[in-house]
N, C-alpha and C positions, 0 to 999 in steps of 0.2 A: 504493501500500500502505500502511496507515496504519502513521502513526508518533508515538510519545509521548516529549515530552523534557524536561528536565531545565533551567530558564535554570540560567545557571551563579551567577548569587545563590543558589541553591538548595546552595553548594559552596564547602569552604572548602580552602586547601592541606593541611590537616590530615585531610580525610575522604572528598576526592575519590574516594579511590583506590576506596573500602570503598560509596560511594552508587553510583556507576556502575557498577560489577559484580556491586552487589545490583540493580540496576533493570537491567540487563544479562539477566544470568541469570533472572532473574521473568521479562523481557516474549521472552526467547527460545521459555521454553515455551511460550508463550501465543500463537506465531507473528506475532509485531507487533512492528516495527523500534523501537529507543530512540535517539537522536539525545540532543545539547546544544545549548544556543543560548548562543551566546557574549555575555552582556549587555553593553550599552556602560558600565557601569560599572565591566566586570573589567582586575584590576590584570596587571601581565606574570607576576610570577610562578605566579600563578595560572593565565593563559592559558598560559603553558607547560609546567605539569603536566597539564592536561587533554588536551594536544598531544600526549600517551603514547596515547592511544587513537585518535588520527588514524585508522589501519585497520583499528578495529575498530568504529567507532561512525559516524554521517551528523551533523554539523551546520548548523545556519543560526546567522546572527548578525545580531544588532539593532545596525546601525550608525549613526553611528560610531564605532570602537575606534583607540584610540590617535592620534587624531588631534589638532590644536592646536584648533579650533574644530569644533563645532554645525554641520548642512548644515542653510541657511536659505533654504527656496526664496522665501521675501516679502521676502529681501533684495537692493535692486536689484543688489548686485556681484558677477555671474555668474564671474566670475574666480574666484572666492576658494569661491564654489559648486563650479566646476568642479575646482578644483588640489584641496579636502578630498576631494568624492567621487571622485576618481581613487585620493585612499591611501584610503579605505575599501574602494572596488573591489580593491584591491589583494590584500586579509585576504579576501575572497569567493573570488577563485581560489584560494587558498592552501590553502582550507577545502574548491574543491570544492562550493560551492553556486551556484546562479544567480539567487537571490531577495534582492534588496538593498531592504531595509526600513528608515525611519528616522520619528523626529520631524523633521517638516519645516516647520513654518507660524509662525514667532514673530513678533511685533505689534512687531519691532526692525533698525534698519540698523545697527545696532552688532555690530561682531564679537563672538562668544557662545563663550566659553570652552569646551572639553569638557571639563567637571570634574563629573563625577556624584557626588564624595563630597562635596561644597561644594553642593549641588544650590540650593540656599536662595541662599546667597550668587552664585553664576553667574549666576542668576535677576536676583535686585536690582541686579547690575551693570551688566543689557544692557536691562532693559525699566522701563519708565516707573510709576515709584510712582504716578502718580493714578489708575493700573488696579486698584490692591488694594483688597482690601474687609478694611478694618481695618491688623492689621499679620499679618495671611495673607500665604501666596502664592497664595489664590483669587481670579479677576477677576471683577468687576465684569461680571457681567451685559450689562449695559446695553450694555458696550464693544464688545458683538457686532453692536451696531445703527447706531453712530459712519460716518461717511464715513473715516476712519481707516483704520478696518479693512475694508473693501468697496474703498480703496487696497492696502491689504497683499492681500486676499485676489487682486484683478486680477495682480496680479504675482506672486502663486505661480501661478498657475493659467498664467501664461506661459510663469513661469520651470522648473517642475514639466514641461511638455511640450516643451521644451529639451532640458532633461534626461535624459527616456528617448529624444529622437533620437540624444545622444550615446554609448548603451547597448544597443543593440538588439538583443543576447543575453540581456539581462539583464531579469528581471519585477521592477518597479520599483512599490514601494508605498510609502505612507504609514498608519502607528499612528493610530488616531484618540488626543486629547491629555485627559491627565487636563484640568478644568477651572482651570488655573495661569496663572499669571501670564502675562500675552500670547501666552497657547496660541490659536489659529485653528480646529483641527479639534475641535471641542468639543461641538457641537448638529450632530445626524442630518441636518441639510437642509442646513449646511456641508457637510460630511463628503461627504452625498451629492454635493452640486456641486462640490464640488474631485476628489475623489479616484475613481479609476475599480478599481484594485487597495488592496486594502485586510486592512493586519494590523489584527485585531479586537482589539479588548482590552477585554473585560467587565470588569473593576474602573474604568476610566476611565468607559465609559459610563455604571456605576451612580452615577460622581463626578457626571456632569453632566446627568445626570436629577434628581438630590438641587438641585442649583442650579439649575437652567433648570425645575424642573416637567415633566417630560416622563414618558410611562409606558414606562420601561425594556425592560419583555418585548417591546412592541408595535412598540417602536424596532427591537430588536435582531431580530427578523424580518423589517422593514423591509429595514433593512441587507444581512444576508444575501440577503433575494430581490434586489434591487436592485443590487448590487455584487458584483464578483469577491472575493471572500475566500480570499486567500491564505495564512491564517495564525492563529492564535487564541493569544491571552494568558490563563490561566485561573488564579483564583485567588476567593478569596473577601472580599470588601468588606465590614469592621465597621461601615462608618459609617449610623448608621440615617438613615430617609427624613426623621426630625423634626429634626435635626439641621441645628444653625446655619451659613447659609454658610461662615463663617471657622472651623466646625470640623468640615470635608470634610478627610478622607483617602485617600491611598493606602497602603493595608494592607496589599497583599499575604499575604494570612494562608492557611494552610493549609484543604484542603475538607472537613477535618472540625470545623475552627472553626465556631461560633456565628455565622450572619449573616444578615440579612433576605430576601438575595440568591439567589435557587432558581435555578442554572445547568443543571440536568439537560437541559430541555426543548430551549435552546439549543444545549446543544451534541450532540444528537442530530439537531437540525434542519441543523447545520453537518455534519455526518457523513451524513447523506440526501443532504445538495446535492452530499457527493464530495469535502470536504476531508480532506486528506492528515495535515496539522500542527498538529500537537494540544502547546501550552508552557505546562506548568507555571510561570508564573513568581511561584513561590514562595518568598519568604524561610527558607532553611532546608525546603525544599518534601523531601519520602522521601516513602517506599515503600508509606508508609499513603494518601496523595493520589493516587499512580498507582495504587494498588487502587482507589480510589471513583470515580476517571476512565473505567477502565477497564469498569467495572460501569453507567456511564453511556452506554459506548461500544457494550457487546454484550451 
């Protein structure tokens, strides 16, 4: 059954009640499920408040939440991967979801602190500065052709297989990356090579298409056709295709905001394939975003 979610990044401790009840009432009339995806940047105060609706709506989780470190399958320390994953999975059980997805490929063997409120600092403390374009956190595209990258990718694939064997009752997937510092799942060919269950982020692929100069629409269709899509993050990205590489940003903008990115055809294709989880990962997302998405779907 079709489900439309807000990411928790749309909510605050002040407006969560109004937004959840407004969306729940509207979608109930349309006979569509409403849910909330707990974003990995959430704080404990907002998490506790959203849990007031635990018996009324369904949840997914953008893992890991409330862990000390991120899950990096390109790291050789599998004990750390397992320990962090065990912590993350404990929240999935509390929220009654069997989907375990996360960003899982960072080109680093350092422990990466889970500090999404200081995202730039977190990356700069963990990833080689030699990968950067200027002072940005966008990664130089030629890094993905290096032997160093190939070695990290091999480790990722080995650890991904081991991780799936630990949790046979879960659907374990990876989200495609923003083309940021040290991120390994940026390009469509690497995504297809490394991932079977994909949580598809349309904004990230748009940004990658600008940096790596590929056709966003054709490659979106290729990912949809070749991979098992377990969910989708939807937002408008406002980075123009003519932007220089160091000016590419993950904007998480409203669907009613102007953008060169046209998503309706992609969303319809996902729905036609049978996808049920449609997540509005929009900063301050609102009922008008839900209405636009619903218009694309029905």
